C-alpha positions in Angstrom: 141.0 121.0 -1.9 143.7 120.4 -4.4 143.8 117.9 -7.2 144.7 114.2 -6.5 146.9 112.1 -8.8 145.6 113.5 -12.0 143.8 111.4 -14.6 142.6 114.4 -16.5 138.9 115.2 -15.9 138.2 111.7 -14.5 134.6 111.6 -13.2 133.9 110.9 -9.6 135.1 107.7 -8.0 138.5 107.4 -9.7 140.5 110.4 -8.7 140.9 110.6 -5.0 142.9 109.1 -2.3 145.1 106.6 -4.2 146.8 104.1 -1.9 150.1 102.2 -2.5 149.5 98.9 -4.3 149.8 95.8 -2.1 152.7 93.7 -3.5 150.6 90.6 -2.9 148.4 90.0 -6.0 144.8 89.3 -5.1 143.8 85.7 -5.4 141.0 86.8 -7.7 143.7 87.9 -10.2 144.4 84.2 -10.8 140.9 83.6 -12.0 140.3 82.2 -15.4 140.1 84.4 -18.5 136.4 84.6 -19.5 135.8 84.6 -23.2 133.8 87.6 -24.4 130.2 86.9 -25.6 127.5 88.7 -27.4 128.7 88.7 -30.9 132.3 89.8 -30.0 131.1 93.4 -29.3 132.2 93.3 -25.7 135.4 92.7 -23.8 133.9 90.4 -21.2 133.4 90.9 -17.5 136.2 89.0 -15.9 136.4 85.4 -14.9 135.6 83.7 -11.7 133.2 84.6 -9.0 134.2 87.6 -6.9 136.9 88.8 -9.4 137.5 92.5 -8.9 137.0 94.7 -12.0 140.1 94.9 -14.0 141.8 92.0 -12.1 141.5 89.5 -15.0 145.1 88.9 -15.7 145.5 85.3 -16.9 143.9 83.5 -19.9 142.3 80.3 -18.6 142.9 76.8 -20.0 141.5 75.9 -23.4 141.4 72.6 -25.0 142.8 74.1 -28.2 146.6 74.4 -28.1 147.8 78.0 -27.6 148.9 79.9 -30.7 152.7 80.3 -31.1 154.4 83.3 -32.6 158.1 84.0 -33.2 159.5 87.4 -32.0 163.0 88.7 -32.4 163.7 87.6 -28.8 162.1 84.1 -28.9 158.9 82.2 -29.3 155.8 83.1 -27.3 152.7 81.1 -26.6 149.3 82.8 -26.2 145.8 81.5 -25.9 142.7 81.6 -27.9 139.6 83.7 -27.2 137.3 82.4 -29.9 139.0 83.3 -33.2 141.3 85.9 -31.5 144.8 85.0 -30.4 145.8 86.8 -27.2 149.4 87.3 -26.1 150.0 89.2 -22.9 153.1 90.7 -21.3 155.5 90.4 -24.2 158.7 92.4 -23.3 159.7 95.1 -25.9 162.6 96.2 -23.8 164.6 95.0 -20.8 163.4 95.7 -17.3 164.2 99.3 -16.4 165.8 98.4 -13.1 169.3 98.8 -11.6 171.7 100.5 -14.1 168.9 100.6 -16.7 166.4 102.4 -14.5 167.0 105.9 -15.9 168.4 104.7 -19.2 167.0 104.6 -22.7 165.0 101.4 -23.4 167.3 98.5 -24.2 166.2 95.5 -26.4 164.9 92.6 -24.4 167.0 89.6 -23.6 166.5 86.6 -25.8 165.2 83.3 -24.5 165.2 79.7 -25.6 162.2 77.4 -25.7 158.7 78.8 -25.5 157.7 81.7 -23.3 154.1 81.7 -22.0 152.3 85.0 -22.8 149.0 84.2 -21.0 149.2 86.7 -18.1 149.5 90.5 -18.0 153.0 91.6 -17.3 154.0 94.1 -14.5 152.8 97.6 -15.0 154.8 100.8 -14.5 152.0 102.3 -12.4 152.5 101.2 -8.8 149.3 102.6 -7.3 145.9 100.9 -7.6 143.2 103.6 -7.8 140.4 102.5 -5.5 137.0 102.2 -7.0 138.3 103.1 -10.4 135.8 104.3 -13.0 137.4 101.9 -15.5 138.2 98.2 -15.2 141.9 99.0 -14.9 144.4 97.6 -12.4 148.1 97.4 -11.8 150.6 94.4 -11.5 153.8 94.5 -9.4 157.1 93.4 -10.9 160.2 94.7 -12.7 159.6 93.8 -16.3 157.3 96.7 -17.0 158.2 97.5 -20.5 155.9 95.0 -22.1 153.0 95.0 -24.5 149.9 92.9 -25.3 148.7 91.7 -28.7 145.1 90.8 -29.6 144.9 89.5 -33.1 142.4 87.9 -35.4 145.1 87.3 -37.9 146.4 83.9 -36.8 144.3 81.1 -38.2 145.2 77.6 -39.4 147.2 78.9 -42.3 149.8 81.6 -42.8 149.4 84.8 -40.7 147.2 87.5 -42.3 148.4 91.0 -43.1 145.8 93.0 -41.1 145.8 96.7 -40.1 147.2 97.4 -36.6 146.2 99.8 -33.9 148.8 100.5 -31.2 147.1 101.9 -28.1 148.7 104.2 -25.5 146.8 104.6 -22.2 146.1 107.8 -20.3 146.8 109.0 -16.8 148.4 112.4 -17.0 151.9 110.9 -17.7 151.8 110.1 -14.0 149.6 107.0 -13.7 147.6 104.6 -15.8 147.8 101.0 -17.0 147.3 99.0 -20.2 145.8 96.2 -18.0 142.3 97.5 -18.8 139.5 95.3 -20.1 138.3 98.1 -22.4 141.7 98.3 -24.1 141.6 94.7 -25.1 139.8 95.9 -28.2 137.3 93.1 -28.8 135.3 95.2 -31.2 138.4 96.1 -33.2 139.5 92.5 -33.5 135.9 91.6 -34.4 136.3 94.1 -37.3 139.6 92.7 -38.5 142.1 94.9 -36.7 145.1 93.8 -34.7 145.3 95.6 -31.3 148.5 96.3 -29.4 148.4 97.9 -26.0 151.6 99.4 -24.5 153.0 100.2 -21.1 155.6 102.9 -20.6 157.5 104.6 -17.8 155.6 107.3 -15.9 156.2 110.3 -13.7 159.8 111.0 -12.7 161.0 107.6 -13.8 159.7 108.2 -17.3 159.8 111.9 -17.8 161.7 113.6 -15.0 164.6 115.8 -15.9 167.5 114.1 -14.0 171.1 115.1 -14.2 173.1 112.2 -15.7 170.0 110.4 -17.1 168.6 110.2 -20.6 165.8 112.7 -21.3 162.3 111.8 -22.3 162.6 108.1 -21.3 158.8 107.6 -21.6 158.8 108.9 -25.1 161.7 106.6 -26.0 159.6 103.8 -24.6 156.8 104.7 -27.0 159.3 104.6 -29.9 160.8 101.3 -28.8 157.4 99.7 -28.7 156.6 101.0 -32.2 159.9 99.6 -33.4 159.0 96.3 -31.8 155.8 96.4 -33.8 157.6 97.1 -37.0 160.0 94.2 -36.4 157.5 91.6 -35.1 153.9 92.3 -35.8 153.9 90.4 -39.1 154.3 87.2 -37.1 151.0 88.0 -35.3 149.1 88.6 -38.5 149.6 92.4 -38.6 150.9 94.6 -41.4 153.8 96.8 -40.3 153.0 99.2 -43.2 149.5 99.8 -41.8 150.0 100.9 -38.2 147.8 103.5 -36.6 148.8 105.0 -33.2 145.9 105.8 -30.9 145.4 106.9 -27.3 143.2 108.9 -24.9 144.0 111.7 -22.5 147.8 111.5 -21.9 147.7 108.7 -24.4 146.1 111.0 -26.9 148.9 113.5 -26.0 151.4 110.7 -26.8 149.9 110.4 -30.2 150.2 114.1 -30.9 153.7 114.2 -29.5 154.8 111.3 -31.8 153.1 113.1 -34.8 155.6 115.9 -34.2 158.8 113.8 -33.7 160.8 113.3 -36.9 162.4 110.1 -35.6 159.0 108.4 -35.1 157.6 109.1 -38.6 158.6 105.8 -40.2 156.9 103.8 -37.5 153.2 104.5 -38.2 150.8 105.5 -41.0 147.9 107.3 -39.2 147.0 108.7 -35.8 143.9 109.0 -33.6 143.9 111.3 -30.6 141.0 111.2 -28.1 141.0 114.0 -25.5 144.7 114.5 -26.1 146.7 116.6 -23.6 150.1 117.7 -24.6 153.2 117.8 -22.3 155.6 120.0 -24.2 157.2 120.7 -20.8 159.9 123.4 -20.9 163.2 122.3 -19.5 163.1 124.9 -16.8 159.7 123.7 -15.5 160.8 120.1 -15.6 163.9 120.9 -13.6 161.8 122.7 -11.0 159.5 119.7 -10.5 162.3 117.2 -10.1 164.3 119.6 -8.0 161.4 120.1 -5.5 160.9 116.3 -5.3 164.6 115.7 -4.6 164.6 118.4 -1.9 161.6 116.7 -0.2 163.5 113.4 -0.3 166.8 115.0 0.9 168.7 113.7 -2.1 170.5 115.4 -5.0 168.4 115.9 -8.2 170.7 113.6 -10.1 170.7 109.9 -11.2 172.3 108.6 -8.1 170.0 110.6 -5.9 166.8 109.4 -7.5 168.2 105.8 -7.8 168.3 105.7 -4.0 164.5 106.1 -3.9 162.0 103.4 -4.7 159.4 104.0 -7.2 156.8 103.9 -4.5 158.6 106.7 -2.6 158.8 108.8 -5.7 155.1 108.3 -6.4 154.2 109.6 -2.9 156.5 112.6 -3.3 155.0 113.4 -6.7 151.5 113.3 -5.2 152.6 115.7 -2.4 154.2 118.0 -4.9 151.1 118.1 -7.1 149.0 119.0 -4.2 150.9 122.3 -3.7 148.6 125.1 -4.7 150.7 126.5 -7.6 150.9 123.1 -9.2 147.2 122.4 -8.5 146.3 125.6 -10.3 148.7 124.8 -13.1 147.0 121.4 -13.7 143.5 123.0 -13.9 144.8 125.3 -16.6 146.6 122.6 -18.5 150.2 123.3 -17.5 151.7 119.9 -16.8 154.6 119.6 -14.3 156.0 116.5 -16.0 155.6 114.7 -19.3 157.2 114.9 -22.8 159.9 117.6 -22.5 161.3 119.9 -25.2 164.8 118.6 -24.9 166.4 120.2 -28.0 167.1 116.8 -29.5 164.4 114.2 -29.7 161.9 117.0 -29.2 163.6 120.0 -30.7 160.6 122.4 -30.6 157.0 122.5 -29.5 154.8 119.9 -31.0 152.5 122.3 -32.8 155.5 124.1 -34.3 156.8 120.8 -35.5 153.5 120.0 -37.1 153.3 123.4 -38.8 156.7 122.8 -40.3 155.4 119.6 -41.9 156.4 116.8 -39.5 153.7 114.2 -39.7 151.9 115.9 -42.5 151.6 112.7 -44.5 149.7 111.0 -41.7 145.9 111.1 -41.7 144.6 112.0 -38.3 141.4 111.9 -36.3 141.2 114.4 -33.4 138.3 114.1 -30.9 137.5 115.8 -27.6 134.5 115.8 -25.3 132.6 119.0 -24.7 132.9 119.1 -20.9 136.1 117.1 -20.3 136.8 118.7 -16.9 133.3 119.0 -15.5 133.8 115.9 -13.3 137.3 116.9 -12.2 136.4 120.4 -11.1 133.3 119.0 -9.2 135.6 116.6 -7.5 138.6 118.8 -6.9 136.8 121.9 -5.6 134.3 121.9 -2.7 130.7 123.0 -3.3 131.5 126.2 -1.4 133.4 127.2 -4.5 130.1 127.9 -6.2 129.7 130.9 -3.9 132.7 132.5 -5.5 131.6 135.1 -8.1 132.3 133.8 -11.6 134.4 136.9 -12.5 136.8 136.2 -9.6 137.0 132.5 -10.5 137.9 133.3 -14.1 140.7 135.6 -12.9 142.4 132.5 -11.4 142.9 131.2 -14.9 144.9 134.3 -15.9 142.6 135.1 -18.7 142.5 138.6 -20.3 139.4 140.8 -19.9 137.8 140.0 -23.3 138.2 136.3 -22.7 136.7 136.5 -19.2 133.7 138.4 -20.7 133.3 135.6 -23.3 133.0 132.9 -20.7 130.7 135.0 -18.5 128.4 135.4 -21.4 128.6 131.7 -22.5 128.1 130.5 -19.0 125.5 133.0 -17.9 123.4 131.5 -15.1 125.7 128.5 -14.6 127.3 127.6 -11.2 130.8 128.8 -10.8 132.4 125.3 -10.9 130.5 124.6 -14.1 132.0 127.7 -15.8 135.5 126.7 -14.4 135.1 123.3 -15.8 134.3 124.8 -19.2 137.3 127.0 -19.2 139.6 124.2 -18.0 138.3 121.9 -20.7 139.0 124.5 -23.4 142.4 125.3 -22.1 143.6 121.7 -21.9 141.8 119.9 -24.7 139.6 121.8 -27.1 141.9 124.6 -27.9 144.7 122.1 -28.6 142.4 120.1 -30.9 141.7 123.1 -33.0 145.3 124.2 -33.0 146.4 120.8 -34.1 144.3 120.6 -37.2 145.2 124.3 -38.0 148.9 123.6 -37.6 148.6 120.6 -39.9 146.8 122.7 -42.4 149.7 125.1 -42.7 151.9 122.6 -44.4 150.8 123.4 -48.0 148.5 121.9 -50.6 144.9 121.3 -49.9 143.7 117.8 -49.3 141.5 116.4 -52.1 140.4 113.0 -50.6 141.1 109.4 -51.5 142.9 107.4 -48.8 143.3 110.5 -46.6 146.2 111.9 -48.5 147.1 113.9 -51.6 150.1 115.9 -52.6 152.1 114.9 -49.6 149.6 116.3 -47.0 147.1 114.1 -45.3 143.6 115.0 -44.0 142.5 115.8 -40.5 139.1 114.9 -39.2 137.8 116.9 -36.2 135.0 115.7 -33.9 133.3 116.5 -30.6 131.5 114.2 -28.2 128.5 116.2 -27.1 126.4 113.4 -25.6 126.0 114.0 -21.9 126.8 111.0 -19.6 124.0 110.6 -17.1 126.5 110.2 -14.3 127.2 114.0 -14.4 124.8 115.3 -17.0 127.8 116.3 -19.2 130.1 115.0 -21.9 132.9 114.4 -19.4 136.4 113.0 -19.7 136.6 109.3 -20.6 133.0 109.3 -22.0 134.5 108.7 -25.4 136.2 105.4 -24.5 133.1 103.1 -24.4 132.0 104.5 -27.8 135.4 104.3 -29.4 135.8 100.7 -28.2 132.1 99.9 -29.0 131.5 98.5 -25.6 128.0 99.6 -24.8 126.8 96.1 -24.1 129.6 95.6 -21.4 128.3 96.0 -17.9 131.6 97.7 -16.8 130.7 100.8 -18.8 127.3 101.4 -17.2 128.8 103.3 -14.2 130.2 105.9 -16.5 127.6 106.3 -19.3 124.6 104.6 -17.7 122.2 102.3 -19.5 120.7 103.0 -22.9 123.7 104.9 -24.3 123.2 105.6 -28.1 124.6 102.8 -30.2 124.5 105.2 -33.2 127.3 107.3 -31.5 129.4 104.2 -31.0 128.8 103.2 -34.6 130.0 106.6 -35.8 133.1 106.9 -33.7 134.2 103.3 -33.7 133.3 103.0 -37.4 135.3 106.1 -38.3 138.3 104.7 -36.4 138.2 101.3 -38.1 138.0 103.0 -41.5 141.0 105.2 -40.8 143.0 102.3 -39.4 142.3 100.3 -42.5 143.4 103.1 -44.8 140.0 104.5 -45.7 138.4 107.9 -45.1 136.1 108.3 -42.2 132.6 109.0 -43.5 132.6 112.7 -42.5 133.8 115.8 -44.2 137.5 116.5 -43.3 138.5 119.7 -41.5 139.7 122.4 -43.8 140.5 126.1 -43.1 137.7 127.2 -45.3 134.9 125.3 -43.6 136.1 124.0 -40.3 133.8 121.0 -40.6 133.4 119.2 -37.2 131.5 116.0 -36.6 129.3 116.4 -33.5 128.8 113.0 -31.8 125.5 112.9 -30.0 122.4 110.8 -29.9 121.8 112.1 -33.4 125.2 112.9 -35.0 125.6 115.8 -37.3 128.2 118.0 -39.0 128.7 121.6 -38.0 130.8 124.2 -39.7 133.4 125.8 -37.5 132.4 123.5 -34.7 135.1 124.7 -32.3 134.5 128.4 -32.9 134.0 129.2 -29.2 137.6 128.4 -28.3 139.0 131.1 -30.5 138.6 133.4 -27.5 141.7 131.5 -26.1 143.9 132.1 -29.2 147.6 132.2 -28.4 150.1 134.4 -30.1 151.4 132.7 -33.2 148.6 130.1 -33.4 146.3 130.3 -36.4 142.7 129.2 -35.8 141.4 130.1 -39.3 138.2 132.2 -38.9 135.6 130.4 -40.9 133.0 132.0 -43.1 129.7 130.3 -42.9 127.5 128.9 -40.2 129.2 129.0 -36.9 129.0 126.0 -34.5 126.5 126.4 -31.7 127.8 127.2 -28.2 128.0 124.3 -25.8 
């Protein structure tokens, strides 16, 4: 068995057998927008009887007149959800169709009068994942480069100047949607933060290397959305000088990528990466991926050739290409076939090299992973018969050297083969990168001394691990961080992933730290430094460990400093 459309490490139920989205929107999608209840700590469960999870797309009628905001393109009307004003589907760029399909994002057309912003806009993802683990869905249509604003900053008087979180969704740079009830950020708006969720182009349309097309179109979409925020968020009660970028999985990778791009630096103040997976795709690998897809389709690998294919056709071809054994193996080891590409211009060098050179050094950052991100994915991707394979042979598939293989055999002694493989895959894709990120940022010079997360031109990094095991798989799997980050434990949509009775103390820690960072304060933990490697371990009882990522040093890459730490080492997972 080879991997399905990858949403890194997604636990069972969300990864297999994706089917093309029916162009006809379900009738339930027209159901009213149900206001969240329970003290504002939950995002709601969708309106109307029989509404599918994630299909809430329109804000229902309200006797209170909808809030109005003026953007650079025209006036938009949203709707009220209690004290929060909600604006959905606001375009930050023109529809990427026709001659604009493989172009850089272009400013949206202006409009006269008032544009209703009470319904989610079209999504770039064209495939609805059946039985999705999250309340996430897709919307057909052309105007996919849009964003959503959830703001407590519009009252009866002048707009406030609140801190802003811009959220980038995950999905392996191939799938994913901002139309996700969790991403509406009810707990953040409750705590005085404006939330913006962003859509961006995916797969070949967003990241494929195509002759005659602009490179890194998806990355340019991120930047265009952030530019829109800078130009317009004040009208929604946000402060453009206090923007934090945040995301999970590929969205966390987007955050890390933007941290390393000089052009993006004026557009945000701080960064939060949850389970971040970097692209940093070499040009040669990107060309091979699009070349294989073009060959399957019988077209040239240039702009005209790909323009002759529909997005749905390309998605099917991408899926087929990913199922090829070499690419399946590459995905398990964290080598992405498509994503942000080192193009020599926008991304002139690998992201970690850029960080080590000081790009993004003035931005405080919170970096978080889960201890067994890939446990669910490996269990789903590989049949149970794989557990009969000797661990030493399975480890050889990862291309690890002998000392590293010995390390994982020792750490995973007595565990089933797939469990050990999940551990290695987790470390290769996520945990090694987290440690390398904070280490690269530490190379830029003066020691951090506290106070607003910045001193002497270099900001602090906070490193954390989610160790709490989700009952669904008995492990801290991929996506387990999201309900805690968004403080959604009372929402019934999270129970399938984390079960009932998840520790509220963990949500208080992670969500609380995020809110503090977004508002310009320090998280209430010790920052990571080369001398101590302090890591916050997020569990039923949270604690700080010194050198809490010590076990991934076995995967050190040439030229990457992991800073051996004197003192008490972190406990093995």
